[in-house]
N, C-alpha and C positions, 0 to 999 in steps of 0.2 A: 847485575840487576839486584837491588836490595828492596825487599818487600817487608812492610810492617804488617803483621797479622794480629788482628785483635779479635778475640773470641771469649764470649762469656761461658763457654763450655770447653773443657779440656781435662783429660785424665790426670789426677793428682798422684796416682800410684799405679803400679803394674796391674792391679786387679780391677781398676776402675774402667767402666764403659762410658763414663761421662765425657762425650765429645771424642771418643776414640777415633772416629773416622776423620776428625780434623787433624789429629796427631799424625795419622798415616798419610793424609794428603800433604802435610808439611814435609814429611820425610821424602815423599816422591818428588815434591817440588825441589827440594835440596839436591836430589839426584839429577834433576835437570839443570843443575848449575846455579840455581836461584839462592841468594843469601836471604835467610829469614830472620827477622827480629820478631820474637813472640811477646805479646802482652795478653795473658790468658787468665781466666777465673777457673780455679781447679775445685772449688767446693760449691755445692748447690745452695748454701744458705744465702739469704738476702744480704746479711752483714758482709759477705765476701765481695759485694759489689763496691763497697767503699774503697778498699785498696786497689780494686781493679779499675775503677774510673779515675782515681788519682794517678795511677801509673799510665793509664791510657793518655791522659791530658799531658803528662810530662813528656812522654815519648813522642806524641804528636807535635808538641811545640819545639822540643829541643834535640831530638835525634835526627840523624841523617837517613833518608830513605827515598826510594823512587816512586813508590805508590803504597796505598793502604788496601788490604783486603780484610774486610769485616765479615764475620760470621754471625748470623742470627739477628737480622734487622736492627732496629734502633738501640737495642740493649748493648750492642757492641759498636754500632756505626754512628751514633748520635754526635759524639764529639768530633769524630773524624769528618762528619758532614759540616759541622760548624766551623772547624779550623780550616779544613780543605786546602792544605799547602800543596798536596800532590793529588794525582788521580785516585779515585775511590771506587773499588769494587766491593759489591755486597752480595753474599750468598744467603738466600733464604731457604731454610731447611724444613719448614712445616708449619708448626703452631705459630711462628712469628708472622706468617702470612695468613693462616687459616683461622686462627682463634684470637691472637693477641689484638688485632685491630677491632674486634668486636667487643672487647672488654668495656671500653668507654671512649669518649670523643678524643681525649688526650692521646691515648695509645694509637688511635686511627690517624690523627694528624702527625704524630711523630714518625710513624711509618711512612706516610706520604712525604714528609719532609726529607727524610734520609734517601728515599728513592729519587726525589727530585734533584738531589745533589750528587747522585752516584753517576759515574762515568759508564759503568756497565753493571747489570744485575744478573746474577746467576740464580736460577730456580732448579731445585733438585728433581722436580717432576713437572709434567704438563699441567696438572691441576693447579699447582702453585703459580706457574707462569700465567694461567688464565686469571687467577684471582688478582695477581699483581698488576696486570694490564687493565682488567675491567673495573676493579674496585679501588685500586690504590695509585693509579696514574702513571704506572711504569710504561716507558717507551718500548714497544716490541722490537723496535730496531736496535735497541741497546740492551737486549736480553739474550741469554743462552740457557738451554736446558742441559744441565750437567749433573749427574748424580755422583755420589762420593766414590764410587768404584769399589773394587775388590782386588785384592792381591791374588791373582789366579795361580801364582807359583806356590803360594802357601796353602791356599784353599783349593785343594785338588783331590781327585778321588783316592781313597786309601783302601787297604784291605779290610773289609767290614768285620771279618772274624777276628783279625788281630786286634783292631780297636775296641771291639766289644769285650775281648778277653781283658784288655788293660783297664777298661772302665767297669768291669764287673757286671756286664749285661749279657744275658743268655743269648747265645748265638742263634737259637731258634725263635726268639721272641719277635712278635710284630711291634715295631717301635715307631712312635710319633714323637717328634722333638718340637718343643716350644722354647724359644730363647728371647728373653726380654723382661721387662718389669711385670710382676705379677699383680696386674692392675686391671681395672674395668676398661680403660681406653684400649688396652692391648687385647681385650677380649678373653682374658684368662678364665672368666666365668663360663664361657662357651666351651673352652677346653675341658673344664671340670664336668659340664653336662654331658659332653661327648664321652668322657671317660666313664661316667656313671652308666651309659648305655652300652659301652664297649669293654666289658670287664676282661675280655680275653686279649686286649691290647695294652701294651705298656706305654704310658705317656711320661716322657722325661722332661722336666721343667728346669731350664737353666736361667737363673736370675733371682733377684730378690723382690720382695713386695709383701703387703700386708694380707693379700688374698691367698689362702691356702685351704687344703682339704685333707682329710685322712683316708681318702680312697687308697686301697692297697695297690691299685695299678697306676698311681700317680707317684713317680719318684722325683723328689726335689734335690737337685744338685747344688742349688745355691748359686751365688755369683762365682763364676770360674774365670781364671786368668784367660785373656783373649787368645794366648798362644795354645790353649787347650782346644779352642773351638773347632778346628779342623777335625779333631778326633770325635767330638760330640756330633758334629754334622755328619760324619761318615758312619757313625754307629746307627743312624736313623734310617728308616725305610722312607719316611716322609717328614718334611718340615712343615709345620702348621702355624699360621699367624692370622687369627680371626679379628684383626684390629678394627676399631671403630674410627680411628683417624691415624694418618701416617704421612710422612714426607715420602722419601724412598728408603725403606728400611734396609740398612746395610746387611742384616742377618739374612734377608731373602737373597741378596746377591751372593753372600757367602755360601748358602746352601746350593744355589744354582751351580756355583763354581766347583763345588764338591761333587756335582752329579747327582744331587738329591732333588726330586721333584717337590714343588711347593704347592700347598693349598692355602690360599690367603684371601682375605676380603677384597673385594673390588673397590678399593679406596686409595687415595693418595697416588703415589708413584707405583704401586703394585701393578697396575695395568700397563705401565710403561716397560716393565722388566719381565713379567710373566706372560708367556703366550699360552692363553687358555686352550687347554686340550693338547698342547705340545710340549710344554715344559712344566706343567702343573695345571691347577684349576683356580679360577677366580669365582668367588661366591658372593651373593649379595650380603651386605652388612646385616648382622644380626639374625641371619637365617640359619638356625641350628640344623634344621632338617636337611637342607642341601649340603651344608658343611659336613655333617655326619655321614651323609650318603657318599659324598666324594671321597672322604677318608676311607670308608669301608670299601668302596669299589677299587680304589688305587691299591690298598693293602692286599686285596685278593687278586691283583693282576700284576705279577712280577714282570712280565714281558713289557707291559706298558710303563712300569717304573724305570726299567732300564732304558727304554727308548727316550722317555722324557729326560732322564738324567743325562744322557749323552747330548741331547739337543740343548739342555740348559747349560752344560759345560761349554759347548761351542759358542753359545750366546755370550757367556761371560767372558770368554777370551776375545771374541771379535768386538764386543760393544761396551763392555763394562770393566775391563782391565784398568786398575788404578794408574798404571804408567801411562796409558793413553789418555786418561783423564787429566793427568798432570801436564801433558803436552798441550791439551786443549786450553787449560787455564793459563799456561805460560804464553800462548798465542794471544789470548785476551789481554794479559799484562802488556805484551809488547804493542798491541794496537792501541791500548789506552794511553800508553806513553807517547806513541807516535802522534796520536791525535792531539794530545796536550802539547806536544812540541810544535805542531803546526799552528796552534792557537797562539803560542808564544813567539811565533816568527821563525821557528826552526822547521825546515822541511821535513816530511815523513821519512824520506830516504836518508837525510842526514841523521835524524834521530835513530832510525833503525841501525845505522852503522855504529852509532855510539853505544846503543844497547848491546850489539854483537861484541864490540870491543870492551864492554864493561866500563865505559867512560861516563855514563850518566850519573849526575850527582843529585 
C-alpha cells in the first residue's frame, strides 16, 4: 500500500516540534508495512506555502499512490479534494476545526468542501468530532476519533534522582513541568501567576515563546530536542498545561506514559485522555484558584501522585500507544480502498486480497 501524506506541519530539523507527532505517526505506519510518500511544509512562514502547494499539486497529478492522507484541514487537503484521484483521508488536529472556520466565510466553506470530498475523517478528540459533525457537515458514519498516540517504550518511567542529576535539578525540589509554546493560548500566564504564589515550588518551562518572567522559581529550558523529553517528564512531580484551546496535546500523553500525573484545563481532548481524580485533574479554563489548589494538593500528596502515575501509565499502554494508533489508521486505509474498489466495480474481498498482496496500483 502506498500512501501520499500531505501535511502543512512537519519538523524541519531534529529540534523542531512543528508537527513532530505527524513525523512519528509516519514512522509507525512505515513499521506497519505502508509505503509513505511525503509532501510536507517544514517552516511556519506563510511563504513556505508556495512550494508546498506546488509540490502537492505535482504529486497529486503525476505520482503513483493508493490513497491520500492529509493533515490539518483544507490547508493540506484542498487540492487533494479537487483532484481526487484516490480515496482521501483527512485528520483534523484542533484549530483547523475549532478556530479556522470562524475566521471568515471562505475558510468555513473550504473546510466544508474538503470534508464533503473525504472518504474518512479523523478527529483527534471528541470535541473536534462534535464540531465537524454539527458545524461542518461531516458524516459521523465516516469518522473516527484517533489521537496521535505516544511511543510508550520511549516515554516510560525513569529513575527520578538520576534524571534530575543529569538535568541539574535538586533531588529534593518540588517540580512542576510545563512543555509547549510560551504563549497565552497555552496558558503560560497562569503558570506564572501560580509560580508567584508558590515560591517554594520550581516551575520548569520547556519551549519557546515571547512570554517570559524573571521569577527565580521559573526555570526556562528553551526548546529541547524531543529525544530529551522523557528525561524532562520524569524529572517532574506534576505536568501542568492550563491551555485555553487544544486538540489532544501530545505532551499530556507523554507525561501520562512516563507515569507523571497531569493537571490540565478541561478543554479539547484533555478530557478524553485524563481521568479526573485518577490520572490527574481537569480544571475549568482560566480558573487560577482551582488550578493552583490542585497543584498544591498534589504536590503535598506523594502517595496520590504515585497512584495516579501508575494508572496513567496503564492507560497510555492500553489506549494511547502509537503503534496501536498506526494499526487503527491502517485499517481505515484498507476500508477506504475496499470501498473505493466496490464503487469502481471491484469487490471488497478482491480489493482486500490485492491490498494484502501489495498489488494495488
